[in-house]
N, C-alpha and C positions, 0 to 999 in steps of 0.2 A: 500570675505575676511575671512569669518568665517571658511571655509574649510582650507584656508591657515594658519590661526591661529592654527587650530587643528593640521595640519601637523608640524608646527613649534614647538608645545608643545611636540612633540614626540622626538625632537632632544635633545641629552644629553650633547653635548660639544660646546664651542664657535666655534671651527673649522667647525663643521657640519652646524651651523647657517650661518657662513660666506660663506661657500661653496654654501649653498642654496640661499643666497642673490645674490651671483655672478651668479648663474645659472639663476635667475630671470632677472638680468640685461642683460645677454646674449640673453634672449628671448624678450628683450625690455619691460618687465613687470616692469616698473620703480617704480610704487607705491608699488608693492609687495616687490621689492628689498630694497627700502628705509625702509619699515616697518620691514623687517627681519633684516636689518643692525642695527636698533635701539634696537634690542633685544640682541645684542652681549654684554656679560657682560664686565664691566670695560671699556666701550668705544670701545674696539677692535681697528680695523682700522677705525677711525672716518671718514676718507676721503671716504671710500667705500659708505657711505650713502649720500654723497653729489655729486652725478652724475650731469651732466648738458647736457641732451639730447636737441636737437633743439637749440644748441648754436648759430648757425648763424642766425636763425630766431629771437631768443631772442635779440641778439645784434642789429639786424636790427630794431626791434620794439623799443628798448631802444634808439637808435640813432634818430629815427624818432620822438619820443615823448619827448626827453630830460630826460628820466629816467636813473638812473644808472642801468647797466645791472645786477649788484649784487643784487640790490633791487628788480628788476623785477623777477630774478631767485628765490630769496628767497620767494617772495610772491607766485609764481607758485608752488614751492615745497610744501608750506603749503596748497594751494587751492586744488591741484589735484595730487600732487606727480608725475607730468609730464604725467599722464594718459590722453591722449587727447580725448578719447571717453567717459569719465566719465560724469555722470549726477546726480545731487543731487535730494533729495526727493522733493524739492520745484521747481525744473526745471532749476537750474543753470547748465550751460553746458561748457564742454571743459576744456582746460588747465587752463584758468583763471576764470572758473566757472561764466560765464557771463549770466545774466538773459535775456531771449528773449526780454522783454520790454526795458531793458537797451540797448540792441543791436539795437533795432529799433530807439530809441532816438538818439543814436550815429550816425547811418546811415543817419538820417535826418538832423543832426546839425553839424557833423564833416566831411568836404569834404574828408579827407584821409580815412574815414571809410565807405564811401557811398556804396562801392561795396564789403565790407568785408563779408565773409561767416562765420557765427557763428559756423558752424560745421566743418570747416577746421582748420588745425593747424595755418596757417598764418593768416587767417581771425579772428580767435578767439584771437590771439595775438594782432592784430591790434585793435580790439574792446576793449579788456581788458586793454591794455597798454594806449590807449587814455583816457579811463575812469579814470585809476589810475593817469595819468598825470594831468587831470583836478582837481582831488582831491588834489594832491600835490600843484598845483598852488594856489588853493583856500585856502589852509592852509599855505601859506607863504613859501613853499618849504620843509615843515617838512615831512619826510618819516614816522615818527611815526603816525602823525595825518592822513596822507594819507592812511596808512594801516588800521587805526581804521575806517575811513570813508568808505573804500572799503568793510569792513566786516559788519559794523553796519549801514551804510548809513551816509551821511554828516551831517544830523541833530543832531545825537547823540554826536559826539565830539564837535560840536558847543555848545550844552547845557553843556557839561562837562567843557569846557573852560570858559563858562559864570559863572559857579559856583566855579571855581577853585581858591583857596586862597593860594596855595602852591607856590614854586619857579617856575619861568618861564625862568630863565637864569642859565647857568652853566651846567657842565656835568651830574649832578644828577637830574636835573629838569625833564627830560624825563622819566627816570626809576621810579621816585617817582610818577609822574602823571600816568604812566602805571599801577603801583601797585594799584592805586586807581580807575581804570576804573570800574564802577559798574556792567558792564556785564561780567560775568566770562568767557564766551566763547570768547568775544572780547579781554578781558585782556590776555588770553592765546594765542589768535591769534596774537596779536601785539607782544608779547614777542617772539613767535616762528618766525614770519616773520623777525623781526629785528636781532634775533640771526642767522637765516639763512643768512641774508644779510651780517653780519660781516664775517661769515665763507666763503661765496662765494667770498667776496671781498679779503679775505686773499689768497684764492686759485687762483683767477684770477690775482690779482696784485702781488702775490708772496712776500707779506710783512705783518708784524704783523698789526693788526687793534685794534682800541680802540672803546669804546662805543660812542664816538663823531666822526662824526656828525650824525651817524645813529639814535641816540636817542635824537636828538635836539628837543626841544619844543619851538616853536616861541611864543613870548609874545603877538603878535597881534591876536585879535579874528576877523575872517572874518564876514562881514555883512550879 
């Protein structure tokens, strides 16, 4: 990525950056193309950065787990930029950046994930989407809290909810809660995932979206 950043820094016009991003997408270097698209001044063609590779696989995983495909796509874009072979410094792997220990737990406890291969596109999606679905169910259907749990672990949003004395209902409850997440990385992560979700929903459903229900914050605290 550092070499890619250096090459991008030598480009002088939005058209050159856009063309470079398009070239990356043509080579299926999705993460690099998304990164380049984000550098186009004044937004450029904002759709260019919201590609959706593996659309059939993502739709299948969403249908199997009850997730919205826009939410699943939005989280994957933030986790890996659709770079299926990526691995984090702490060992999280694949499109959904699943930890090996989490994969083993899912394979042992979720029948649909029993034979899922952490290192394949489909298997990683099966594992990650089932884990995300479990988090969403645990938090009363809230995509916001599910995203927070996916990033910081389920214990963290439970603690934050337990201490929360702000609004829990209405369209601004979720954004206010998110702005007060004490972990800066998780705060940025949730904001990015839900923004991605709104944009993918607009693209997929071909209609304008609002911050509700993506940013809904449930009033009940899981036990």
